[in-house]
C-alpha positions in Angstrom: -0.4 -21.4 13.2 -3.0 -18.8 12.5 -2.0 -15.2 13.4 -4.7 -13.2 15.2 -5.8 -9.8 13.9 -2.9 -8.0 15.6 0.0 -10.4 14.9 1.5 -11.1 11.5 3.7 -13.9 10.5 6.3 -13.6 7.7 8.2 -16.7 6.6 11.4 -15.7 4.7 13.2 -18.3 2.5 15.8 -17.9 -0.2 16.1 -19.3 -3.6 18.8 -18.0 -5.9 18.6 -17.8 -9.7 21.7 -16.0 -10.9 23.4 -16.0 -14.2 21.3 -18.8 -15.5 22.3 -21.2 -12.7 19.9 -22.6 -10.2 21.4 -22.9 -6.8 19.2 -23.7 -3.8 20.7 -22.3 -0.7 19.8 -23.1 2.9 17.9 -20.5 4.8 20.0 -17.4 4.7 18.4 -15.4 7.4 18.9 -15.7 11.1 15.2 -16.0 11.8 12.9 -18.7 10.4 9.9 -16.4 10.8 9.3 -12.7 11.5 6.3 -11.8 13.6 5.2 -8.1 14.0 2.2 -6.3 15.4 0.1 -4.3 13.0 1.8 -1.0 12.2 5.3 -2.2 13.0 8.3 -2.3 10.6 9.5 -5.7 9.4 12.7 -6.6 7.5 13.7 -9.9 5.8 17.3 -10.5 4.6 18.6 -12.3 1.6 22.3 -13.0 1.8 24.9 -14.1 -0.7 23.9 -11.8 -3.5 27.4 -11.0 -4.7 27.0 -13.0 -7.9 23.6 -11.7 -8.8 22.9 -8.8 -11.1 19.2 -8.4 -10.0 17.5 -9.6 -6.9 13.8 -10.2 -7.2 11.5 -10.5 -4.1 8.3 -12.7 -4.4 5.3 -13.0 -2.1 3.5 -16.3 -1.7 0.2 -16.5 0.2 -1.1 -20.0 1.1 -3.9 -20.0 -1.5 -2.1 -18.3 -4.4 0.9 -18.6 -6.7 4.1 -16.7 -6.4 3.7 -13.0 -7.1 6.6 -10.7 -8.1 6.8 -7.8 -5.6 10.0 -5.8 -6.2 13.4 -6.1 -7.8 16.6 -4.3 -7.4 19.6 -4.0 -9.7 22.6 -4.7 -7.6 25.0 -2.5 -9.7 23.1 0.8 -9.7 20.6 -0.1 -6.9 17.6 0.9 -9.0 14.4 -0.5 -7.7 11.7 -1.9 -10.0 8.1 -2.2 -8.8 5.9 -4.8 -10.4 2.1 -4.5 -10.6 1.6 -6.1 -7.2 -1.3 -4.4 -5.3 1.0 -3.9 -2.2 4.1 -2.8 -4.1 4.2 0.6 -2.4 4.2 -1.0 1.1 7.6 -2.4 0.5 11.1 -1.2 -0.3 14.5 -2.9 -0.8 18.0 -2.0 0.2 21.4 -3.5 -0.3 24.0 -3.6 2.5 27.3 -5.3 1.7 26.4 -8.8 0.4 22.7 -8.8 1.7 19.5 -7.6 0.2 16.8 -6.5 2.6 13.1 -6.5 1.9 11.5 -3.8 4.2 7.9 -3.5 5.1 7.3 0.0 6.5 4.1 -0.7 8.3 2.8 -4.2 8.6 -0.8 -5.2 8.2 -2.7 -8.5 8.4 -2.9 -8.5 4.5 0.9 -8.8 4.5 0.9 -12.3 6.1 2.7 -14.5 3.6 6.0 -16.2 2.7 8.6 -14.0 1.0 11.3 -15.4 -1.3 14.2 -13.8 -3.0 15.9 -14.9 -6.3 
Protein backbone atom coordinates (compact mmCIF):
# COMPACT_ATOMS: atom_id res chain seq x y z
CA UNK A 1 0.00 0.00 0.00
CA UNK A 2 1.55 3.26 -1.10
CA UNK A 3 0.02 6.43 0.35
CA UNK A 4 -0.57 9.24 -2.10
CA UNK A 5 0.77 12.73 -1.49
CA UNK A 6 -2.16 13.70 0.73
CA UNK A 7 -2.65 10.53 2.78
CA UNK A 8 -0.27 9.22 5.42
CA UNK A 9 -0.06 5.74 6.87
CA UNK A 10 1.20 5.14 10.39
CA UNK A 11 1.65 1.58 11.60
CA UNK A 12 1.84 1.37 15.38
CA UNK A 13 3.22 -1.67 17.13
CA UNK A 14 4.39 -2.27 20.66
CA UNK A 15 7.49 -3.90 22.07
CA UNK A 16 8.17 -3.59 25.78
CA UNK A 17 11.63 -3.63 27.35
CA UNK A 18 11.14 -2.87 31.02
CA UNK A 19 13.38 -3.56 33.98
CA UNK A 20 15.73 -5.71 31.93
CA UNK A 21 12.95 -8.08 30.85
CA UNK A 22 11.97 -8.55 27.24
CA UNK A 23 8.27 -9.14 26.85
CA UNK A 24 6.67 -9.02 23.44
CA UNK A 25 3.05 -7.99 23.71
CA UNK A 26 0.33 -8.28 21.14
CA UNK A 27 -0.73 -5.10 19.43
CA UNK A 28 -1.87 -2.81 22.22
CA UNK A 29 -3.74 -0.25 20.18
CA UNK A 30 -7.23 -0.54 18.79
CA UNK A 31 -6.15 0.37 15.28
CA UNK A 32 -3.61 -1.54 13.22
CA UNK A 33 -2.86 1.57 11.20
CA UNK A 34 -3.58 5.25 11.47
CA UNK A 35 -4.13 7.20 8.28
CA UNK A 36 -4.39 10.98 8.25
CA UNK A 37 -4.47 13.71 5.63
CA UNK A 38 -1.55 16.11 5.55
CA UNK A 39 -1.90 18.71 8.29
CA UNK A 40 -4.08 16.55 10.56
CA UNK A 41 -3.24 15.44 14.11
CA UNK A 42 -2.40 11.77 14.70
CA UNK A 43 -2.08 9.82 17.95
CA UNK A 44 -0.73 6.31 18.60
CA UNK A 45 -1.22 4.59 21.96
CA UNK A 46 1.08 2.25 23.87
CA UNK A 47 -0.68 0.48 26.74
CA UNK A 48 0.51 -1.54 29.70
CA UNK A 49 3.23 0.88 30.78
CA UNK A 50 2.66 0.54 34.54
CA UNK A 51 5.83 -1.53 35.05
CA UNK A 52 8.06 0.74 32.93
CA UNK A 53 10.15 3.62 34.26
CA UNK A 54 10.77 5.10 30.83
CA UNK A 55 8.85 4.71 27.58
CA UNK A 56 10.83 5.26 24.39
CA UNK A 57 9.21 5.82 21.00
CA UNK A 58 11.00 4.74 17.81
CA UNK A 59 10.37 5.53 14.16
CA UNK A 60 11.08 2.88 11.50
CA UNK A 61 10.92 3.74 7.83
CA UNK A 62 10.98 0.98 5.21
CA UNK A 63 14.54 1.68 4.08
CA UNK A 64 16.17 2.61 7.39
CA UNK A 65 16.90 1.27 10.85
CA UNK A 66 15.01 2.09 14.04
CA UNK A 67 15.54 5.69 15.11
CA UNK A 68 14.86 6.92 18.65
CA UNK A 69 12.33 9.71 18.55
CA UNK A 70 11.21 10.63 22.08
CA UNK A 71 11.22 9.21 25.58
CA UNK A 72 9.18 10.00 28.66
CA UNK A 73 9.95 9.28 32.30
CA UNK A 74 6.76 7.74 33.69
CA UNK A 75 7.36 8.97 37.23
CA UNK A 76 7.90 12.70 36.64
CA UNK A 77 6.63 12.79 33.01
CA UNK A 78 9.75 14.56 31.80
CA UNK A 79 10.18 14.27 28.02
CA UNK A 80 13.54 13.61 26.37
CA UNK A 81 14.06 14.51 22.72
CA UNK A 82 16.73 12.63 20.81
CA UNK A 83 18.60 14.04 17.81
CA UNK A 84 15.93 12.83 15.38
CA UNK A 85 15.32 15.42 12.63
CA UNK A 86 11.54 15.37 13.28
CA UNK A 87 11.72 15.41 17.09
CA UNK A 88 9.85 18.71 17.40
CA UNK A 89 6.92 17.43 15.33
CA UNK A 90 5.98 14.95 18.07
CA UNK A 91 5.04 15.02 21.73
CA UNK A 92 4.17 12.33 24.28
CA UNK A 93 1.63 12.18 27.07
CA UNK A 94 0.67 9.65 29.70
CA UNK A 95 -2.95 8.95 30.57
CA UNK A 96 -3.50 6.27 33.21
CA UNK A 97 -1.66 3.14 31.97
CA UNK A 98 -1.16 4.38 28.40
CA UNK A 99 1.52 6.44 26.69
CA UNK A 100 0.43 8.36 23.58
CA UNK A 101 2.71 9.54 20.80
CA UNK A 102 1.15 12.66 19.29
CA UNK A 103 1.93 14.11 15.90
CA UNK A 104 0.59 17.65 15.85
CA UNK A 105 0.48 18.13 12.07
CA UNK A 106 1.10 15.15 9.80
CA UNK A 107 3.15 15.31 6.64
CA UNK A 108 4.17 12.74 4.02
CA UNK A 109 7.64 12.65 5.63
CA UNK A 110 6.06 11.13 8.78
CA UNK A 111 4.94 7.97 6.95
CA UNK A 112 6.56 5.16 8.96
CA UNK A 113 6.02 2.49 11.60
CA UNK A 114 6.21 3.65 15.21
CA UNK A 115 7.17 1.44 18.14
CA UNK A 116 7.26 1.93 21.88
CA UNK A 117 9.53 0.19 24.37
